N, C-alpha and C positions, 0 to 999 in steps of 0.2 A: 505494500500499500503506499502511496506517495501524496503528500498533503506539504501542500503549498498554499497557505494565507488560507483564505477561501475557495481555494482549490483541493478540490479532493480525489484521487483514482486510487481505485477498488476493483477487486472480484469478483463479481456476481457467483455464487454454487448457485442450485437450479433454484430453489427454496427462491433465493433474492433476486434471482431474473424473474423468476415466475409471478413475485409480487410487484415486483418493479413494470410489468408490462403496459401496462397502460401509461407508465414516463415514457416508456421508450417506444410504445408506439406513436407518443406526440412526436417525440422528437424523429423519428424516421419520416412522419406524413410533412413536418415544417422541411427538411430537406427536401424532399422529392417534388414539393409544390414551390421549392426555391431552386428546381432545376436541377439536383444533384441527380447524377448520372450513376444510381448506385441501385439497377434491374429494374424500376417500376414505370410504369409511364401515368398520364395523365389523363383522365382522371382518376385520384387515387383514393381513397377514402380511409380514415381512420378506423375501421376497421378491418381491411384487410392490413396497415400497417402492424395493429395486433396479431392479428394471425401467424404474419411471417416471423414474427418472435418466436409464437405458441408455436408454429407447425414447425419450420423447421431449426431457430436457433435454439429454443430450451431444450430437445430432444439430444442434441450433441455435445450443448452444454452437460447435461444429467447422465452422459455414455463417457466425459472425460476427455473426447475428443474435441471441444473449442473451448477456449478461452473468454469468457467476455469481462473487460472493462468498462467503466466506467465514469467518467467526469462528472462529480458534482463542485457546482459553485453554489454557494448559499444556500447550500441543502437540494436543490435542485439538481435534478439531469442535464447535465449543457453538453453533453458528448460522447461516445462509443465508439469501441473498435474491439475488433474480434482476432482471434490466431486458430487459424485452422490447424492443425495438426495431427488429426486423424489418416496421418498420408499413406500408403500404401507401403509392404514390408520394404520395397529397395531404396525408398527414400527417408529413414528415417531422422536424418538430417538435416529435413526441411520442414519449412512451415509457412502457410496464407496469410496476407495481412487482407482483412477482409472487412467493408460496411465499415470505415472510419466517416462518424460523424458527429458534428459538430452545428448545436443551434445557429441557423443563422442569426439570430440574437445575439450570440457569444460568441460570432468569430474573432479573430484578430485578439488572439488574449492569450497566444500560447495556447492552448488545450489541446487541439491537433499536434503540438511539435511534444507536449507531455505524453498524452496518451502513445505513442508510436514510441519515446523512449520508454514507457513500462510495457509498451507489446516486447521490446527488443529483451529487455531483463529477462520478462517471464522466457524467452523461448529461447534463451541462455540456459537458464533452469531446468529446461525439460531436453538440456545438450541438442538443440537444436543449433546448425551452424548457415543455414542458407534462409532467405525468407526471399519472399516474390509477393508479388500484388500485381495488379493493373488498377489501369485508371483512364477517364476519357483521354483521347489527347489533346491536350491543348489546355483543360482544365486548371483550374487556379492547385489544385493539386498536383498536378508530374510538378508542378516547380520545388515545393515544400517536399516531395520525395526524393528527389535529388540534392535539396541542402542536406538531408538527412543521411546522405551516401549514397542512393539507390543510383542504380543503376541502368539506364534503358537496355534490353535484348531485342527489343522491334516492336515494330508497330502493326496491327492487324487492320486493314482499313474496311471500313463497313461493318462493322463488328455488333454495334448495337443500334436499339432507336432512341434518338434525344426523347428524353419522358416530355416535353414541350411539344415540339412541333413535327416528331416522329422521321424525321431527315434520320439517314445512316448516319452514324458517327464511328471516329479510329477508334480506339483503344491502343492504350502505349503498356507494354508489359516490362516489368521492372525487376530486380534482384541489388539484395544488398548479401553480401558473405559479411557472416559475424565471427 
């Protein structure tokens, strides 16, 4: 657990994650409404956001294959990040960063950077020496990841639909050796 003045970052176990689903759903919903390319398109209802946490994330947290971190600022969830480490037998050294989310009202305060630092610490603790992720090419997250030492492996054109206008966006695949 990391604490810095009002910002606290902690891992949620399955019970804590389940209790936080309304707040996590609100966070995801706000990010998608703001145009984040995180696997959803508009229209996107709050119930869909909560269902994502309940059906996709919670089972893997409960199984111990996904780490869920939340950043709280002033007691409310201001961000989250996930580390999927349920990799195949031939990839025990690797983990995937997923769904780095910061509430649009809380951005530019170092929350994403703090979440990523904690994910790296957790990955090392799990014996992982390689992190991978993907991000929309040209998105504001891409330079953040580069500033944290992630390198670009390549770009896949036409990878996903934009959340708002349904155009095809490219994705940048990135990695970092720990």
